[in-house]
Each structure stands twice: as structure tokens, then as C-alpha cells.
C-alpha positions in Angstrom: -2.1 -21.2 13.1 0.6 -18.5 12.5 -1.1 -15.9 14.4 -1.3 -17.9 17.6 2.2 -18.4 16.9 3.1 -14.6 16.6 1.1 -14.1 19.6 3.1 -16.7 21.7 6.2 -14.7 21.0 4.2 -11.7 22.9 3.3 -14.0 25.5 7.4 -15.5 25.7 8.5 -11.5 26.4 5.6 -11.0 28.5 6.5 -14.3 30.8 10.5 -12.7 31.1 10.2 -9.4 31.0 6.7 -8.2 32.6 6.1 -6.2 29.4 2.4 -6.4 28.4 2.1 -3.4 26.1 3.5 -3.4 22.4 3.6 -1.8 19.1 3.4 -4.2 16.2 4.9 -2.6 12.5 5.9 -3.9 9.5 4.5 -6.8 7.2 3.3 -8.8 10.0 0.8 -5.7 11.1 -1.5 -7.5 8.6 -2.4 -9.5 11.2 -4.8 -6.6 12.3 -7.4 -7.0 9.9 -10.0 -9.3 9.7 -8.1 -12.7 10.1 -10.2 -14.8 7.3 -9.2 -12.0 4.9 -5.7 -12.3 5.5 -3.6 -13.5 2.1 -0.7 -15.9 3.1 1.9 -13.8 0.7 1.3 -11.0 3.0 2.6 -13.0 6.0 5.7 -14.0 4.2 7.9 -12.9 6.9 9.5 -14.3 10.1 10.8 -10.7 11.6 8.1 -9.0 14.0 8.8 -5.6 14.1 7.9 -4.1 17.1 8.6 -1.4 20.4 7.6 -1.5 23.7 5.9 1.7 24.1 6.3 2.1 27.7 10.0 1.8 27.6 11.5 2.3 24.1 15.0 1.2 24.9 14.3 -2.3 26.6 13.7 -3.9 23.1 16.9 -3.4 21.9 18.2 -5.7 24.9 15.7 -8.6 24.2 18.8 -10.6 22.5 17.5 -14.3 23.4 14.5 -13.1 20.7 16.6 -11.5 18.2 17.8 -13.2 14.8 19.7 -16.2 15.1 18.5 -17.0 18.9 17.8 -20.1 20.2 14.4 -18.7 20.3 14.5 -18.0 16.5 15.7 -21.4 15.9 12.8 -23.4 17.8 9.8 -21.1 16.9 10.4 -19.8 13.7 10.1 -16.0 14.3 12.4 -13.7 15.9 12.1 -10.0 17.1 13.7 -7.2 15.2 13.8 -4.2 17.5 12.1 -1.1 16.7 12.1 2.6 18.0 8.7 4.6 17.6 10.3 6.7 14.7 11.9 3.5 12.9 8.9 3.7 10.6 7.7 6.8 8.9 4.3 6.7 10.2 1.7 9.5 9.3 0.3 11.9 11.7 -2.5 10.6 13.7 -1.7 7.1 13.1 -2.8 5.7 16.8 -6.0 7.4 16.1 -6.5 5.0 13.5 -4.8 1.7 15.3 -6.6 -1.6 15.7 -5.9 -3.2 19.2 -5.5 -6.8 19.9 -5.6 -8.5 23.4 -3.6 -11.6 23.6 -4.7 -13.6 26.5 -2.1 -15.1 29.3 -2.6 -17.2 32.6 -2.1 -13.9 34.3 -2.8 -10.5 32.6 -3.4 -9.6 29.0 -1.2 -8.5 26.6 -1.9 -4.9 24.6 -0.8 -5.5 20.7 -1.4 -1.9 19.1 -1.6 -2.2 15.3 -1.3 0.5 12.6 -3.9 0.6 9.7 -2.6 -1.0 6.9 -2.6 2.0 5.0 -0.5 3.7 7.2 2.4 0.6 7.3 1.9 1.1 3.3 3.1 4.3 3.9 6.2 3.4 6.3 7.0 0.9 3.3 6.9 3.5 0.5 9.5 5.5 2.4 12.0 2.4 2.4 10.5 0.5 -0.6 12.5 -2.5 -0.6 11.6 -5.0 -2.9 9.5 -7.0 0.0 8.0 -3.7 0.8 6.7 -3.3 -2.9 5.5 -6.9 -3.4 3.3 -6.5 0.0 1.9 -3.4 -1.2 0.7 -4.3 -4.6 -0.8 -7.9 -2.7 -2.9 -5.4 -0.1 -4.0 -3.3 -3.0 -5.2 -6.1 -5.1 -7.1 -7.9 -2.5 -8.7 -4.6 -0.9 -6.6 -4.4 2.3 -4.8 -1.2 1.4 -6.9 2.0 0.2 -5.0 3.5 -2.5 -6.4 7.1 -1.8 -5.6 7.0 1.6 -1.8 5.9 1.1 -1.5 8.9 -1.1 -2.8 11.6 1.0 -0.9 10.2 4.3 2.7 10.2 2.5 3.1 14.2 2.6 1.5 13.5 6.7 5.1 12.0 8.0 6.5 15.2 10.0 9.6 13.4 10.2 10.6 12.8 6.7 12.2 15.4 4.5 10.5 17.8 1.7 12.9 15.5 -0.9 12.1 12.0 0.6 8.6 13.0 0.7 8.5 14.1 -2.8 10.6 10.9 -3.7 7.9 8.8 -1.9 5.2 10.0 -3.7 6.8 9.2 -7.2 7.6 5.9 -6.5 4.0 5.3 -5.4 2.8 6.4 -8.5 5.3 4.6 -10.5 4.4 1.3 -8.3 0.7 1.7 -9.6 1.5 2.4 -13.2 4.1 -0.8 -13.3 1.2 -3.2 -11.7 -2.2 -1.8 -13.6 -3.1 -0.7 -10.3 -5.5 2.3 -10.1 -4.4 5.8 -9.5 -5.4 8.1 -6.5 -8.4 10.0 -7.5 -6.7 13.3 -7.3 -4.8 11.9 -10.3 -7.4 9.9 -12.3 -11.2 9.3 -10.9 -10.9 5.4 -11.6 -14.0 4.9 -9.9 -16.6 6.9 -11.9 -14.0 7.5 -15.5 -13.0 10.9 -16.7 -14.4 12.9 -19.8 -12.4 15.2 -22.1 -13.1 17.2 -25.3 -11.0 17.6 -28.5 -9.5 20.7 -29.1 -12.0 21.9 -31.3 -14.8 20.5 -29.0 -16.4 18.5 -31.6 -15.4 15.3 -30.1 -16.3 13.9 -26.3 -12.9 11.3 -25.1 -13.6 9.3 -22.1 -11.7 7.3 -20.0 -12.6 4.5 -17.8 -10.6 2.1 -15.8 -11.6 -1.2 -15.7 -11.2 -3.1 -12.0 -11.3 -6.8 -13.5 -9.0 -6.4 -16.1 -6.6 -3.6 -15.0 -7.1 -1.4 -18.0 -7.7 2.2 -19.1 -10.5 2.4 -22.2 -10.4 5.5 -24.1 -13.4 5.9 -26.5 -14.0 9.1 -28.9 -17.5 9.9 -29.4 -18.3 12.3 -32.6 -21.3 14.9 -31.6 -21.9 15.6 -35.1 -22.3 11.6 -36.2 -23.7 11.0 -33.2 -22.0 8.1 -32.5 -18.7 6.5 -31.0 -16.0 6.2 -33.5 -13.7 4.3 -31.8 -12.5 2.6 -29.0 -9.0 1.9 -27.1 -7.6 0.0 -24.4 -4.3 0.8 -22.6 -2.6 -1.4 -19.7 -0.5 1.5 -18.3 -1.3 4.7 -16.9 1.1 6.8 -18.6 0.3 5.4 -22.1 -3.1 5.8 -21.6 -2.4 9.6 -20.7 -0.2 10.0 -23.4 -3.0 9.0 -25.9 -5.5 11.1 -24.4 -3.2 14.0 -25.2 -2.9 13.1 -28.7 -6.7 12.7 -29.1 -7.4 16.1 -28.1 -5.4 17.4 -31.0 -6.4 14.6 -33.4 -9.4 12.6 -32.2 -10.1 10.8 -35.4 -6.7 8.9 -35.1 -8.1 7.1 -32.1 -8.0 3.9 -34.3 -4.1 4.3 -34.6 -3.2 5.9 -31.1 -2.2 3.0 -29.3 0.5 1.7 -31.6 1.9 5.5 -31.9 1.8 5.5 -28.0 3.3 2.0 -27.5 6.2 2.9 -30.1 7.1 5.8 -27.4 
């Protein structure tokens, strides 16, 4: 029902202006995915971020559809006017965008919607609280791919090097704080990772359990031919700290968790 209301907003703009092509940005771009998969808490927004690709200045003139207008009060949604460079979208986002045709009594309206991974990149750069919540939910339900987002953060040509580095750091911190899997170039959460103690007498195996969202470390003693201990860590940074300690002292597996939690 909400999606149809959003479509009606674009129908109203078309009826008044004749424009029938829009690019949808922001949280409501989630309507570009499979409709039966949309989590309700990714739709908690009443501002429709969009621009008109054929006339980017025109969207700013549509005051009758903006926040506080009679239209907003009646429909519950309003247009938040944007330009092409308002959101930090990675290069070639257009090639990954979905298209939706909104039927009218006359011409169809074309709605161009960047992929959720590309929208997530733009939200990482802005990094407001509502952006964080949207990204977290998208990753949890499988609509946003961690590796795609991580790889595309550096593909925003109009962003400075400092902003890009900050965005990358913010993303990793967000994943760690919410016990979400790290990008595979940081940790191979799909296959797990395997290290050895400094003396090569022990293997240190780390796996990520997607159900419990925990890292599991086990130490295997080659001489005894058995696992001598296992520990679980909720957060990536604590697991990494434990792994480094175990390389030096693998037999401390039973007390390493307490040691890491103190720091």
C-alpha cells in the first residue's frame, strides 16, 4: 500500500509538470527490490529524495510537493529535492540501477532506482543515525552486500581522500559494533581463516557464525592431535586481539577471552 502511495506522488508531479522520468535516492529506494522482501523498518521515511534527470533544477521549484505543503499534510509524503551529486554514489551506479514503470492514464513514468548497495555507500558518507539503522537492517536481511559496499566506497569520484578514508573507517566500525560480518578482504567470514602459532606447533582457526553473529576461535595442538580449547567473541576487534595473543601463547586459549575483555 505504501509503495502505491509513493507511486501516486510521482503521478501527481507528472500531472502538474509533464515530467515522467525520476531518479529515486535515499531510504525509500528500497522499493526497487523485490516487494515481498521489504522490511517495514527500512520504509520508515516520509521524505522522497529524488531528482529529474532531464531538468535537474525543476525539482527545486516544486514547492507544492515539499515538506509542510498541503500535499504533504494530505498524503503523508513529501519531495526532498535533490541533484545528481547530492548523494555520494559510486561510479557506474546507473548500470546497476533498477527501473520501475509507473502506469498513468497517459504515459508511463520511469523511476530509476540505484541498487541498495550503492545507496548504502551514499549513506555511509552521510552517516546519520537513520542511515546507520537502515544499513544495519539491510545487511541483516540480506538486501545489502557488505563486500559490494566496502569495495564501492572508494569509487565515489567527487569525494575527497579524507572523506573516503573516514567512510571506510565508519563502515568497519558500524559492522563491528553490530556484530555483522566484515568484508572478505578484512576477514573471510564465509570460509573462516586459519593461522599458526609462532612456533608452528598449533593451528588457530577462526570462524564466523552467521546465526549467532559470533566469532569462534579454536586452537589445535598438532603434537597431541586434538583441539585444546575454543572461545567465542561477539566483536571483531576483540577476536583479532585474541588471535594475536594466541599466536604467541596458544595454550592460553582458556583465559584469553577474559584477558581481551579487560582491554
